[in-house]
N, C-alpha and C positions, 0 to 999 in steps of 0.2 A: 333614383337608385344609387345607392352608395357603392364605393369600391368593394366593400365587404360583400355586398349582395352579388356583385358581378363575379367575384372569385368563387363564392359558394355555389352560385348558379352553374358555373363551368364545371365545378367538381361534381355536382349532382348529375349534370348531363353526361360527364365522362363515365359515371358509375351506373347510368340508367340501364345499360344493356346487360348488366349482371356479370360482366367479364371478371373472372377471379384475378386477384393480384398475382403477378408472376413471382416465382421463387427467386429469392435474392441469392446470387452466387456467393459462396463462402470459401472458394478455393483459390483466391487471389492473394498476392503479397505474402507468399510463404518465405520465411527466413531460412538461413542455413541449417543443416542438420544439427550442428553443434552450436548451441546458444553462446553468444559472446558475452560472458559475464563481465569482462573488463569494460565493455561498452556500457553495460548497465551501471556499474560503479562510477564510470566517468560522467554519465548523465546525471546521476544522483548528486555527485559532488558539485557538478556545474550548477545544479539547482540549489546549492547551499545546504544539502542534507549531509549528515555525517554517517559514514559507513564503517561498521565494525565487522570486518570480514574474517570469519573463523575458517582457517584453512584445514582441509582434511589431510590426514597423514599419508594417504595413498597418492603418490605422485602421478599415477596413470590417469587420475581424474583431470589433470591439466589445469589446476587452479592455483596451486602453490606458487608464490612469487609473483603473481600477476596482479595488476590493479594498483591504483594510487595508494590505497591503504590496506595493509595486510595484517590480520590479527594473528593470534596464537594458533599453533598447529594442534588440532584435536582429533580424536577418533570418535566413532559413533557412540561409545558408551559414556563419553565425557560431555556430550552435547548439552545436557541439562545443566551441568555444573558450569560449562562455558557460557551459557546464556545468563546464568545467575551472576557470574563474574563480570560479564559485559555490562549488565544492567547496573551492577554496583559501581562500576567505573563512571557510568553516566549520571546516576543518581544514588549516592551512597546512603541517603536517608530521606524520609519524607513519606507522603501518602500518595498512592496512585490509584486511579480507578481502573478496574479490570473487568472484562466480560466474564459472564458466569462460567464459560468453558475453557478459560485459560489454563494450560497444563500446570499441575502442581509442581512446585520446586523451582519455578523460573525466577521468583523474586528473592533477593537477598534478605538477610535477617533484619537489616536496618530499614527496610521499606515495608510500609504497611499497605495491605491490599484493601481497597474499598470496592466490594463486588457490586456491579450495577444490576440491581434487581428492580429497576424502574426509578432510579434516583432522580430527584429534581435537578433542574439545570444549574441552579446556584450552587448546589453541593458538588456537582461535577466540575464546574468552573473553578471552585476553590481548591481543588487538589493540585499536587505538584506536577502531575503528569498522567499519562495513560499508557498502558502496555497492551498491545494486541498482537495476534498473529496476522496472517495475510492470506489471500486467496490465490493471487497470481501477480506476476510482474512482467513488464514489457521492457526488454533491453533497449530496443530502438528509441523509445521515448523516455526511459527512466521513470516509468510510472508504476506505482504500487496500487493494487486494487483490493479493497475489502468488500466482502459480500454479506456481512451480518451473520456469518456462521457463529456457533457458540463460542469459538475462541477469538472472535473479532467484535462481536457485540453490536449494540445499536450505533447508528451513525453519529449520534450526538456526542458519544464519549470520545470520539476521535477529533471532534471539532472544537470543543470548549477548552480543554486544558492547554496550557502554553507549550507543553512538551509531549511529543508522541514518540514512544519507542515501539518500533514495529519489527517483528521477527519474521524473516523470510527464508525459506529453503531454496537451494539452487534448483531443485526439480520443479519448483513453481514458476521458474522464469522461462518465458517464451521470447521469440525474436521480434514478433510484430503484433500490432493491435488485432488484426483478424484472427490470429492464433489465440490471443487472449479471450476474444469473444467466444470462441468455440468451447472454452473451458468454463465459461460463466453462464449462470442461469439468468436470463433477462428479466425474470419475474421477481428476482431478489433486489433489495435496495443496495445498489452498487456505489461505492465511493472510490473515485479515481484520484490518486494523490501523486502529484509531480512536484516533489520538494515541499518545503515549508510553505505555509499560506503566504501569498504575495499577490500584489497587483501593481499596475503602473498606469500613470496618467498619459495624456497625449504627448507629453514631453519625455516619456519613458523614464520618469523618476520612480524607482521601485520602492514600494512600501510593503513591509512584511507584517504578518500577524493581523490581517484585515478580517478574515473569515475562517480562521483556524489556527493551529499551533504555529508559533514562530520558530520552533526548534523541532526538527525531525531527525531521529536516529534510526538507522536501519541495521539490524543485526543479521548478517548474511551467513546462513548455515550451510554446511555440506549436505547433500541429499541423504 
């Protein structure tokens, strides 16, 4: 009898009485009532992502002047124009792959959109970058999550291009991973992004761009 047989036998024995699996507690590790956006920015920059932080005009929101990188002050009616300007600063010209539901008006005039309607991998990889929205972000870990919604698209489009520009609203940021899981549908294809693609060997030599984009830019919007 192999070790595999022993393990599977024990599992079958444990399940033989038909006892249902217990409910998994989800009320642990709650963060503070006010999400620490500075911590999110700090974590992202530590991971070598670039943060373009658009600061709301209302000072009571408690964001202006905080964080390592602070962008221009904008109000709600200027958000689309501010996104377009931020993308233009990152990539003034070229071709980017975009999901079918990306909001109109985000891309500057010099950037051509290649809408992913089932594009082959080689065409996606040949673009200058990808622009997506996001589903949720975790301040504690500096993680951005995509859930394949229409404004985020297939997982492949965020993995093949060398540049990923991701737009994130402050009301999508939560303090901890358990809080992020509450907002996410586990049946959807989730992509968890903590900085540009990187790995390291046993000697901790960091290598970037192994299984995804080497350059990650986050445009952080007011809610």
